[in-house]
ROVO-354597 format. One record per atom (N, C-alpha, C): z, y, x; chain; atom name. Coordinates in steps of 0.1 Angstrom, whole numbers, plus 2048, in hexadecimal, padded with zeros to 3 digits. Each point is the difference from the previous one (the first is absolute). Layout:
<recs>
   up  north  east  cadena  atomo
    Z      Y     X       A     CA
...
</recs>
This chain:
<recs>
   up  north  east  cadena  atomo
  381    C4C   363       A      N
  7F7    80B   806       A     CA
  804    80C   7FF       A      C
  80C    801   7F5       A      N
  808    80C   7FD       A     CA
  80A    7FF   80E       A      C
  7FC    807   80A       A      N
  80A    7FF   80E       A     CA
  80C    808   7FB       A      C
  80B    7FF   80A       A      N
  80C    808   7FE       A     CA
  7FC    80D   805       A      C
  7F7    804   80A       A      N
  7FB    80E   802       A     CA
  7F9    805   7F6       A      C
  7F9    7FA   7F9       A      N
  7F9    806   7F2       A     CA
  809    802   7F7       A      C
  80B    7F8   7FB       A      N
  808    802   7F5       A     CA
  80A    80C   808       A      C
  803    7FE   80B       A      N
  80C    80C   804       A     CA
  7F9    80E   800       A      C
  7F3    802   803       A      N
  7FA    80B   801       A     CA
  7FE    805   7F2       A      C
  7FC    7F9   7F7       A      N
  7FF    805   7F1       A     CA
  80C    802   7F9       A      C
  80B    7FB   805       A      N
  80C    7FE   7F9       A     CA
  807    80F   803       A      C
  7FE    802   80D       A      N
  804    80E   807       A     CA
  7F9    80A   7F7       A      C
  7F4    800   7FF       A      N
  7F8    80A   7F9       A     CA
  805    803   7EF       A      C
  802    7F5   7FB       A      N
  803    800   7F1       A     CA
  80E    808   801       A      C
  809    7FC   80A       A      N
  810    805   7FE       A     CA
  7FF    80F   804       A      C
  7F5    803   809       A      N
  7FF    80E   804       A     CA
  7F6    80B   7F8       A      C
  7FD    7F8   7F5       A      N
  7F3    806   7F9       A     CA
  7F5    806   808       A      C
  7FB    7F8   809       A      N
  7F6    805   809       A     CA
  7F4    7F4   7FF       A      C
  7FE    7FC   7F3       A      N
  7F4    7F7   801       A     CA
  7F3    809   805       A      C
  7F7    7F7   809       A      N
  7F5    80A   803       A     CA
  7F4    7FF   7F4       A      C
  7F6    805   803       A      N
  7F5    7FF   7F5       A     CA
  7FB    7F5   7FD       A      C
  802    7F7   80C       A      N
  7F8    7F4   7FB       A     CA
  804    7F4   810       A      C
  7FB    7F5   7FD       A      N
  802    7F6   80B       A     CA
  7F2    7F9   805       A      C
  7FD    7FE   80B       A      N
  7F7    7F8   807       A     CA
  804    7F5   804       A      C
  7FC    7F4   7FE       A      N
  801    7F3   805       A     CA
  7F5    7FA   808       A      C
  802    7FF   80B       A      N
  7F4    7FA   808       A     CA
  803    7F3   806       A      C
  7F7    7F6   7FD       A      N
  802    7F1   804       A     CA
  7F4    7FB   800       A      C
  7FA    7F8   809       A      N
  7F4    7F8   801       A     CA
  803    7F4   7F1       A      C
  808    7FF   7FC       A      N
  803    7F8   7F8       A     CA
  7FF    803   7F1       A      C
  7F9    800   7F8       A      N
  7FD    805   7F1       A     CA
  80C    7FA   7FA       A      C
  805    7F6   7FE       A      N
  809    7F8   7F7       A     CA
  80E    808   804       A      C
  802    803   80E       A      N
  80C    805   804       A     CA
  801    80F   7FA       A      C
  7F4    808   801       A      N
  800    80E   7FC       A     CA
  805    800   7F0       A      C
  7F6    7F9   7F9       A      N
  803    800   7F0       A     CA
  80F    7FB   7FC       A      C
  807    7F6   806       A      N
  80C    7FB   7FE       A     CA
  809    80D   803       A      C
  801    806   80D       A      N
  808    80C   800       A     CA
  7FF    80B   7F3       A      C
  7F4    802   7FE       A      N
  7FB    80A   7F8       A     CA
  804    7FF   7F2       A      C
  800    7F2   7FC       A      N
  803    7FC   7F3       A     CA
  80F    803   7FD       A      C
  809    7FB   808       A      N
  80D    800   801       A     CA
  806    811   803       A      C
  7F8    808   806       A      N
  806    80C   802       A     CA
  7FB    808   7F0       A      C
  7F4    7FB   7FC       A      N
  7FD    808   7F4       A     CA
  80B    7FC   7F4       A      C
  803    7F3   801       A      N
  808    7FA   7F5       A     CA
  80C    807   801       A      C
  806    803   80F       A      N
  80D    805   801       A     CA
  802    80F   7F9       A      C
  7F4    807   804       A      N
  802    810   7FD       A     CA
  7FD    7FF   7F0       A      C
  7F9    7F8   7F7       A      N
  7FD    800   7F3       A     CA
  80E    7FD   7F7       A      C
  808    7F7   809       A      N
  80A    7FD   7F7       A     CA
  809    808   7FD       A      C
  806    801   7F1       A      N
  809    809   7FB       A     CA
  80F    7FE   800       A      C
  802    7F0   803       A      N
  80E    7FB   7FF       A     CA
  807    801   80E       A      C
  80B    7F8   800       A      N
  807    7FF   80B       A     CA
  7FB    7F9   80A       A      C
  7FC    807   80B       A      N
  7F7    7FA   80B       A     CA
  80A    801   80C       A      C
  7FE    7F6   80D       A      N
  805    802   80D       A     CA
  7F8    807   808       A      C
  804    80E   807       A      N
  7F6    809   807       A     CA
  802    7F9   80C       A      C
  80A    7FA   804       A      N
  7FF    7F9   80E       A     CA
  7F9    7F5   801       A      C
  7FC    7F9   7F6       A      N
  7F8    7F4   803       A     CA
  7F3    801   7FA       A      C
  7FD    80E   7F9       A      N
  7F4    801   7F9       A     CA
  7FF    7F9   7F5       A      C
  809    7FB   7F9       A      N
  7FE    7F5   7F6       A     CA
  803    808   7F1       A      C
  7F8    7FB   7F7       A      N
  7FD    807   7F3       A     CA
  808    7F6   7F6       A      C
  804    806   7F4       A      N
  809    7F8   7F9       A     CA
  7FA    7F4   7F7       A      C
  7F3    803   7FD       A      N
  7F8    7F5   7F7       A     CA
  803    7FF   7F3       A      C
  80B    809   7FB       A      N
  805    801   7F1       A     CA
  7FA    80B   7F9       A      C
  7FB    80C   805       A      N
  7FF    80A   7FA       A     CA
  7F4    7FF   7FB       A      C
  7FD    80A   7F5       A      N
  7F1    803   7FB       A     CA
  7F5    7FE   808       A      C
  800    808   80B       A      N
  7F7    800   80B       A     CA
  7FD    7F5   805       A      C
  80B    7FB   807       A      N
  7FF    7F1   807       A     CA
  7FB    7F7   7F6       A      C
  803    800   7F6       A      N
  7FB    7F4   7F4       A     CA
  7EF    803   7FC       A      C
  7FC    80C   800       A      N
  7F3    804   7FD       A     CA
  7F7    802   80B       A      C
  805    803   80B       A      N
  7F6    801   80D       A     CA
  7F9    7F3   802       A      C
  806    7F6   7FF       A      N
  7F7    7F3   804       A     CA
  7F5    7FD   7F7       A      C
  803    804   7F2       A      N
  7F4    7FC   7F8       A     CA
  7F5    80E   7FE       A      C
  804    80D   800       A      N
  7FA    80A   800       A     CA
  802    80B   80E       A      C
  7FD    7FC   80B       A      N
  804    80A   80A       A     CA
  7FA    80C   7FE       A      C
  7F4    802   7FA       A      N
  7F7    80B   7FF       A     CA
  809    80C   7F8       A      C
  80A    7FB   7F9       A      N
  80B    80C   7FB       A     CA
  805    809   80B       A      C
  803    7F8   80A       A      N
  806    806   80B       A     CA
  7FA    805   80A       A      C
  7F3    7F9   804       A      N
  7FC    800   80D       A     CA
  7F2    806   7FD       A      C
  7FD    806   809       A      N
  7EF    807   800       A     CA
  7F8    7F9   80A       A      C
  7F9    7F6   7FE       A      N
  7F8    7F9   80B       A     CA
  7F5    806   804       A      C
  7FE    805   80C       A      N
  7F5    806   806       A     CA
  7F8    7F6   806       A      C
  7F5    7FB   7FA       A      N
  7F7    7F7   808       A     CA
  7F3    801   7FE       A      C
  7F8    7F9   806       A      N
  7F1    803   7FF       A     CA
  7F9    7F9   7F4       A      C
  7F8    808   7FB       A      N
  7F7    7FA   7F2       A     CA
  7F9    7F6   804       A      C
  7FD    7F8   7F4       A      N
  7F9    7F1   802       A     CA
  7F3    802   808       A      C
  7FD    7F9   809       A      N
  7F5    7FE   804       A     CA
  7FE    80B   80D       A      C
  80B    806   804       A      N
  800    80A   80B       A     CA
  80B    7FD   80A       A      C
  7FC    803   80F       A      N
  808    7FB   80A       A     CA
  80C    80A   803       A      C
  7FD    80E   7FB       A      N
  809    80B   804       A     CA
  806    807   7F3       A      C
  80B    803   802       A      N
  807    809   7F3       A     CA
  7FA    80F   803       A      C
  7FC    804   7F4       A      N
  7F6    80C   800       A     CA
  80A    80C   7F9       A      C
  7FB    80D   804       A      N
  808    809   7FD       A     CA
  802    804   7EF       A      C
  7F7    7FA   7F7       A      N
  802    802   7F3       A     CA
  80E    7F7   7FC       A      C
  801    7F4   805       A      N
  80F    7F8   800       A     CA
  809    808   802       A      C
  800    809   80A       A      N
  80E    808   805       A     CA
  801    80D   7F5       A      C
  7F5    804   7FB       A      N
  801    80C   7F6       A     CA
  807    7F9   7F2       A      C
  7FA    7F3   7FE       A      N
  807    7FA   7F4       A     CA
  80F    7FF   800       A      C
  801    7FB   80E       A      N
  810    7FD   801       A     CA
  808    80C   7FF       A      C
  7FB    80B   805       A      N
  806    80D   800       A     CA
  805    804   7F3       A      C
  7F5    7FE   7F6       A      N
  802    804   7F3       A     CA
  80D    7F8   7FB       A      C
  7FE    7F4   803       A      N
  80B    7F5   7F8       A     CA
  80E    803   804       A      C
  802    805   80E       A      N
  80E    7FF   804       A     CA
  804    80C   7FB       A      C
  7FA    80B   7FC       A      N
  804    80C   7FA       A     CA
  804    7FE   7F1       A      C
  7FD    7F6   7FC       A      N
  801    7FD   7EE       A     CA
  80B    7F5   7FF       A      C
  803    7F9   80C       A      N
  807    7F3   7FE       A     CA
  811    804   7FE       A      C
  807    7F5   802       A      N
  80F    802   7FF       A     CA
  808    80D   7FF       A      C
  807    803   7F8       A      N
  808    80C   804       A     CA
  810    7FE   806       A      C
  800    7F3   802       A      N
  80B    7FC   803       A     CA
  7FF    7F4   80E       A      C
  806    7FB   809       A      N
  7FE    7F8   80A       A     CA
  7F7    804   807       A      C
  7F9    7F6   808       A      N
  7F6    801   808       A     CA
  7F4    7FC   7FC       A      C
  7F7    809   804       A      N
  7F0    7FD   7FF       A     CA
  7FA    7FC   80D       A      C
  7FC    7F4   801       A      N
  7FA    7F9   80C       A     CA
  7F1    801   803       A      C
  7FA    802   80A       A      N
  7F2    7FF   802       A     CA
  7FF    7F6   80C       A      C
  7F9    7F6   7FC       A      N
  7FF    7F2   80A       A     CA
  7F1    7FF   802       A      C
  7FC    802   80E       A      N
  7F8    7FF   807       A     CA
  7FD    7F2   808       A      C
  7FA    7F8   7FC       A      N
  804    7F1   805       A     CA
  7F7    800   80E       A      C
  7F7    808   802       A      N
  7F4    800   80A       A     CA
  7FD    80C   805       A      C
  80C    808   807       A      N
  7F9    80D   803       A     CA
  7F7    802   809       A      C
  7FB    7F4   807       A      N
  7F6    802   80B       A     CA
  7F2    800   7F8       A      C
  802    7FE   7F3       A      N
  7F2    802   7F7       A     CA
  7FD    80C   7FA       A      C
  808    809   803       A      N
  7FF    80D   7FA       A     CA
  7F5    809   807       A      C
  7F8    804   7F8       A      N
  7F5    808   805       A     CA
  802    80C   808       A      C
  7FA    807   807       A      N
  804    80D   807       A     CA
  803    809   7F4       A      C
  7F9    803   7F6       A      N
  801    809   7F5       A     CA
  80D    7FC   7F9       A      C
  803    7F4   7FE       A      N
  80D    7F8   7F9       A     CA
  80A    801   807       A      C
  802    801   80F       A      N
  80A    802   808       A     CA
  802    810   7FE       A      C
  7F7    808   802       A      N
  803    80E   7FE       A     CA
  807    804   7F4       A      C
  7FA    7FC   7F4       A      N
  806    803   7F4       A     CA
  810    7FA   7FF       A      C
  803    7F5   805       A      N
  80E    7F9   800       A     CA
  807    808   809       A      C
  7FC    804   80B       A      N
  807    809   809       A     CA
  805    80F   7F9       A      C
  7F6    806   7F8       A      N
  805    809   7FA       A     CA
  80D    7FF   7F5       A      C
  800    7F5   7FA       A      N
  80B    7FD   7F7       A     CA
  80C    7FA   807       A      C
  7FF    7FA   80B       A      N
  80B    7FC   807       A     CA
  808    80D   808       A      C
  7F8    80B   801       A      N
  805    80C   804       A     CA
  80C    806   7F6       A      C
  7F9    801   7F4       A      N
  809    806   7F4       A     CA
  7FE    7F4   7F5       A      C
  809    7F7   802       A      N
  801    7F5   7F2       A     CA
  808    804   7F6       A      C
  7FD    7FB   7F5       A      N
  807    805   7F4       A     CA
  80F    7F8   804       A      C
  80B    806   7FB       A      N
  80D    7FD   802       A     CA
  802    7F1   7FA       A      C
  807    7F7   807       A      N
  802    7F5   7FD       A     CA
  7F6    7F6   802       A      C
  7F5    802   808       A      N
  7F5    7F5   804       A     CA
  801    7FD   80D       A      C
  7FF    7F2   801       A      N
  802    7FB   80E       A     CA
  7F2    7FA   801       A      C
  7FC    800   80B       A      N
  7F3    7F9   803       A     CA
  803    7F5   80D       A      C
  7F9    7F4   7FB       A      N
  800    7F6   808       A     CA
  7F4    7FA   805       A      C
  7FB    801   80B       A      N
  7F4    7FD   808       A     CA
  802    7F4   809       A      C
  7F6    7F6   7FF       A      N
  800    7F5   808       A     CA
  7F5    7FF   809       A      C
  7FE    7FD   80B       A      N
  7F5    7FD   808       A     CA
  804    7F7   80C       A      C
  7F2    7FB   804       A      N
  802    7F5   80C       A     CA
  7FF    807   80D       A      C
  7FB    80E   800       A      N
  7FA    807   809       A     CA
  806    80F   800       A      C
  80C    802   80B       A      N
  802    80E   800       A     CA
  7F7    80A   801       A      C
  7F5    7FC   808       A      N
  7F6    80B   805       A     CA
  7F8    805   7F5       A      C
  7FE    7F7   7F8       A      N
  7F7    802   7F3       A     CA
  807    80B   7F5       A      C
  80C    803   801       A      N
  807    80B   7F9       A     CA
  802    80B   808       A      C
  7F9    80A   7FB       A      N
  7FF    80E   809       A     CA
  811    805   803       A      C
  7FE    805   80D       A      N
  80D    805   805       A     CA
  804    809   7F7       A      C
  7FA    808   7FC       A      N
  808    80A   7F8       A     CA
  807    7FC   7F3       A      C
  7FA    7F4   7F8       A      N
  806    7FA   7F8       A     CA
  80A    7FA   803       A      C
  801    7F6   80B       A      N
  80C    7FA   807       A     CA
  80C    806   802       A      C
  7FB    80F   803       A      N
  80B    809   805       A     CA
  809    804   7F2       A      C
  7F9    7FE   7F2       A      N
  806    802   7F4       A     CA
  80A    7F4   7FB       A      C
  800    7F4   804       A      N
  804    7F3   7FC       A     CA
  807    7FB   80D       A      C
  80C    7F7   7FA       A      N
  808    7F9   80A       A     CA
  7FA    7F5   803       A      C
  7FE    7FB   80B       A      N
  7F7    7F6   805       A     CA
  808    7F4   805       A      C
  7FE    7F6   7F9       A      N
  80A    7F2   805       A     CA
  7F3    7F6   806       A      C
  802    7FB   80A       A      N
  7F6    7F2   806       A     CA
  80A    7F6   7FC       A      C
  7F8    7F8   7FA       A      N
  809    7F2   7F8       A     CA
  7FC    7F6   80C       A      C
  80A    7F9   806       A      N
  7FD    7F5   805       A     CA
  801    7F4   7FC       A      C
  7F9    7F5   801       A      N
  7FE    7F2   7F9       A     CA
  80D    7F8   804       A      C
  805    802   80B       A      N
  80D    7F7   805       A     CA
  7FA    7F3   808       A      C
  7F3    800   803       A      N
  7FC    7F5   805       A     CA
  7FF    800   80F       A      C
  80A    802   807       A      N
  804    805   80E       A     CA
  7FB    7F3   808       A      C
  800    7F4   7F9       A      N
  7FE    7F5   809       A     CA
  7F2    7FA   800       A      C
  7F8    805   7F7       A      N
  7F3    7FF   7F9       A     CA
  7F6    7FD   80E       A      C
  7F7    7F8   7FE       A      N
  7F7    7FE   80B       A     CA
  7F8    80F   805       A      C
  7FF    807   7F4       A      N
  7F7    80C   801       A     CA
  807    80A   80A       A      C
  80E    801   7FE       A      N
  807    80B   80A       A     CA
  800    7F9   80D       A      C
  801    7F2   802       A      N
  800    7F9   80D       A     CA
  7F1    803   807       A      C
  7F6    801   7F7       A      N
  7F1    803   806       A     CA
  803    80E   807       A      C
  804    809   7F7       A      N
  7FF    80F   802       A     CA
  807    803   80F       A      C
  80E    7F9   7FE       A      N
  807    800   80E       A     CA
  7FB    7FD   80B       A      C
  7F9    7F2   7FF       A      N
  7F8    7FA   809       A     CA
  7F6    809   805       A      C
  7FA    807   7F8       A      N
  7F6    809   804       A     CA
  804    80B   808       A      C
  809    805   7FD       A      N
  805    80B   805       A     CA
  806    7FD   810       A      C
  804    7F6   7FE       A      N
  809    7FC   80D       A     CA
  7F5    7FB   80D       A      C
  7F3    800   7FD       A      N
  7F4    7FC   808       A     CA
  7FF    80E   809       A      C
  7FD    7FC   80D       A      N
  7FB    80A   809       A     CA
  7F4    808   7FB       A      C
  7FE    80B   802       A      N
  7F5    80A   7FB       A     CA
  7F4    7F7   802       A      C
  7FB    7FD   809       A      N
  7F3    7FA   805       A     CA
  7FD    7F0   7F6       A      C
  80D    7FC   7FB       A      N
  7FD    7F5   7F7       A     CA
  7FF    804   7F5       A      C
  805    80D   7FC       A      N
  7FE    805   7F2       A     CA
  7F2    803   7FD       A      C
  7FB    806   80C       A      N
  7F2    802   7FE       A     CA
  7F6    7F7   7FF       A      C
  806    7F4   805       A      N
  7F4    7F5   7FE       A     CA
  801    7FD   7F3       A      C
  80E    7FE   7FA       A      N
  800    7FD   7F1       A     CA
  7FB    80A   7F9       A      C
  7FD    80D   800       A      N
  7F9    808   7FA       A     CA
  7EF    7FF   801       A      C
  7FC    7F7   80C       A      N
  7F4    7FF   800       A     CA
  7FA    7F5   7F4       A      C
  80C    7F6   7FF       A      N
  7FB    7F6   7F8       A     CA
  801    802   7F2       A      C
  80A    80C   7FF       A      N
  7FF    803   7EF       A     CA
  7F6    80C   7FF       A      C
  7F9    806   809       A      N
  7F6    808   7FA       A     CA
  7F5    7FA   7F7       A      C
  7FE    7F4   801       A      N
  7F5    7F8   7F6       A     CA
  806    7F6   7F6       A      C
  810    804   7FD       A      N
  806    7FA   7F5       A     CA
  80B    809   7FA       A      C
  7F8    807   7F3       A      N
  809    80D   7FC       A     CA
  80C    7F9   7FA       A      C
  7FF    7F2   7F9       A      N
  80B    7FB   7FA       A     CA
  80B    800   804       A      C
  7FD    7FA   810       A      N
  80C    7FC   808       A     CA
  807    80B   807       A      C
  7F7    80A   801       A      N
  804    80E   806       A     CA
  80B    807   7F4       A      C
  7FB    7FD   7F3       A      N
  808    807   7F6       A     CA
  80C    7F9   7FF       A      C
  800    7F4   802       A      N
  80C    7F8   800       A     CA
  80A    804   80A       A      C
  7FB    7FE   80B       A      N
  809    806   80C       A     CA
  804    80E   7FB       A      C
  7F9    80D   7FE       A      N
  805    80D   7FD       A     CA
  80C    7FD   7F4       A      C
  7FC    7F8   7F5       A      N
  809    800   7F5       A     CA
  80D    7F9   806       A      C
  802    7F7   80B       A      N
  80B    7F9   804       A     CA
  809    80C   809       A      C
  7F5    808   805       A      N
  808    80C   808       A     CA
  806    809   7FA       A      C
  7FC    804   7F3       A      N
  806    807   7F6       A     CA
  80C    7FB   7FC       A      C
  800    7F3   7FD       A      N
  80B    7F9   7FA       A     CA
  80B    802   80B       A      C
  7FD    7FF   80E       A      N
  80A    800   80A       A     CA
  807    80C   802       A      C
  7F8    80B   7FF       A      N
  804    80E   7FF       A     CA
  809    801   7F5       A      C
  7FE    7FD   7F3       A      N
  808    800   7F4       A     CA
  80C    7FA   803       A      C
  801    7F5   807       A      N
  80F    7F9   801       A     CA
  807    806   80A       A      C
  7F9    808   80B       A      N
  808    808   809       A     CA
  806    80C   7F8       A      C
  7F8    807   7FA       A      N
  804    80C   7F8       A     CA
  80D    7FE   7F8       A      C
  7FF    7F3   7F9       A      N
  809    7FC   7F5       A     CA
  80C    7FE   80A       A      C
  800    7FA   80D       A      N
  80C    800   807       A     CA
  807    80C   802       A      C
  7F8    80B   805       A      N
  805    80D   804       A     CA
  804    806   7F4       A      C
  7FB    7FE   7F2       A      N
  806    807   7F4       A     CA
  80C    7FA   7FC       A      C
  803    7F2   802       A      N
  80B    7FC   7FD       A     CA
  80D    803   80A       A      C
  7FC    806   80A       A      N
  80B    803   809       A     CA
  800    80E   800       A      C
  7FC    808   7F7       A      N
  7FD    810   800       A     CA
  7FC    806   80F       A      C
  7F7    7FA   803       A      N
  7F9    805   80F       A     CA
  7F3    806   7FD       A      C
  801    80B   7F5       A      N
  7F4    807   7FF       A     CA
  7FB    808   80C       A      C
  808    807   804       A      N
  7FC    80A   80A       A     CA
  7FE    7FB   810       A      C
  800    7F3   801       A      N
  7FE    7FB   80D       A     CA
  7F1    801   804       A      C
  7FE    802   80C       A      N
  7F4    802   805       A     CA
  7F5    7F2   7FD       A      C
  807    7F5   804       A      N
  7F8    7F4   7FB       A     CA
  7FE    7FE   7F2       A      C
  807    806   7F7       A      N
  7FC    7FD   7F1       A     CA
  7F4    80A   7FD       A      C
  801    80D   807       A      N
  7F3    809   7FC       A     CA
  7F5    7F9   807       A      C
  7FF    7FB   80A       A      N
  7F6    7F8   808       A     CA
  7FA    7F4   7F6       A      C
  80B    7F8   7FE       A      N
  7F9    7F6   7F5       A     CA
  7FA    806   7F4       A      C
  807    80B   7FB       A      N
  7FA    805   7F3       A     CA
  7F1    807   800       A      C
  800    802   80F       A      N
  7F1    807   802       A     CA
  7F8    7F3   803       A      C
  804    7F5   804       A      N
  7F7    7F5   803       A     CA
  7FC    7F9   7F2       A      C
  80A    800   7F8       A      N
  7FE    7FA   7F2       A     CA
  7F7    80A   7F8       A      C
  7FE    80B   802       A      N
  7F6    809   7F8       A     CA
  7F4    7FF   805       A      C
  800    7FF   80E       A      N
  7F1    7FC   808       A     CA
  7FA    7F3   7FC       A      C
  80C    7F6   7FE       A      N
  7F8    7F3   7FF       A     CA
  7FC    7FF   7ED       A      C
  808    807   7FA       A      N
  7FA    7FF   7F2       A     CA
  7F4    808   7FD       A      C
  7FE    80C   80A       A      N
  7F3    807   7FF       A     CA
  7F7    7F6   805       A      C
  7FF    7FA   80B       A      N
  7F7    7F7   806       A     CA
  7FB    7F6   7F7       A      C
  80A    7F9   7FA       A      N
  7FC    7F7   7F5       A     CA
  7FA    806   7F5       A      C
  803    809   7FC       A      N
  7F8    808   7F6       A     CA
  7F1    800   803       A      C
  7FF    807   80E       A      N
  7F3    803   803       A     CA
  7F6    7F1   803       A      C
  808    7F5   803       A      N
  7F8    7F3   803       A     CA
  7FD    7FA   7F4       A      C
  809    804   7F3       A      N
  7FE    7FA   7F4       A     CA
  7F3    809   7F7       A      C
  7FE    80C   806       A      N
  7F7    808   7F7       A     CA
  7F2    803   809       A      C
  801    7FD   80B       A      N
  7F3    805   809       A     CA
  7FC    7F2   806       A      C
  7F4    804   808       A      N
  7FA    7F6   807       A     CA
  805    801   810       A      C
  809    807   802       A      N
  803    803   810       A     CA
  805    7F1   807       A      C
  7FB    800   80C       A      N
  802    7F4   808       A     CA
  80F    800   7FF       A      C
  806    7F3   7FB       A      N
  80F    7FC   7FF       A     CA
  807    7FF   80E       A      C
  7F8    7FB   809       A      N
  808    800   80D       A     CA
  7FF    80F   808       A      C
  7F6    807   7FD       A      N
  802    80E   807       A     CA
  80A    80A   7F9       A      C
  801    7FB   7F2       A      N
  80B    806   7F8       A     CA
  810    7FD   805       A      C
  801    7F3   801       A      N
  80B    7FA   805       A     CA
  803    80A   810       A      C
  7F6    7FD   806       A      N
  803    807   80C       A     CA
  802    80F   802       A      C
  7FB    807   7F5       A      N
  803    80D   801       A     CA
  80E    801   7F9       A      C
  806    7FA   7F8       A      N
  80B    7FC   7FB       A     CA
  80B    7FE   809       A      C
  7FD    7F7   808       A      N
  80B    7FB   80B       A     CA
  800    80A   809       A      C
  7F5    808   803       A      N
  801    80B   80B       A     CA
  809    80E   7FD       A      C
  7FC    802   7F2       A      N
  809    80A   7FA       A     CA
  810    7FD   7FF       A      C
  800    7F4   7FE       A      N
  813    7FA   800       A     CA
  804    800   80D       A      C
  7F6    801   80E       A      N
  805    7FE   80B       A     CA
  801    7F2   806       A      C
  7FA    7F5   7F7       A      N
  800    7F2   803       A     CA
  7F8    7FA   80C       A      C
  7F5    80C   801       A      N
  7F7    7FD   80A       A     CA
  801    80A   80D       A      C
</recs>
């Protein structure tokens, strides 16, 4: 999951001393998000001889040996309280106190495994810290949904879309097949999905994976400024937003998909 693009980008930032305030990793697969975050965190925590080009930590220094047993010594975990579905503002305030008292050398890392669970108040409080973080602090946020992370917060972070590499999976074939249908046939499919939220959500998730794959291909060839890249980025953002609405409201899934496809100029 640590793609060459991701490795190359962070290695350049290290060499030029231009590490951003934090990273936001977006993927529909939780395991992929967490795998990348763990590798990045251990790399920055490592104080030994490490390979920046490969983002490889030494595994021998005190930090590497201690991290696996007591990660809380190096990482501030920002998460929801027991029994609550969202991360509240009190958790952010507690984190703020801790990061100003932690290590005097090396990196202080703030880890938000479910950035899409931040309450509005918590997101606002976190944004203020992101605007002026204490020196040596790195924020790592994960989310399945780009649109659930406020735009102003995303602007403070380096965003990476993680593609799971399943380019030949049935899911992507279904998404490609759907988009290859004539407009009138797509509309017929949407009528069938109006009463099946689960299937509609599956299709939207597959479309998100397809857009992630295409973005990954553009990033790998440094084609950031291409018109097509910007168009796919917009479609991915719209798809993530549509999926969030579908999961959190009772909006008719067929109508929601129809609005999404119209916004993407697919209808």
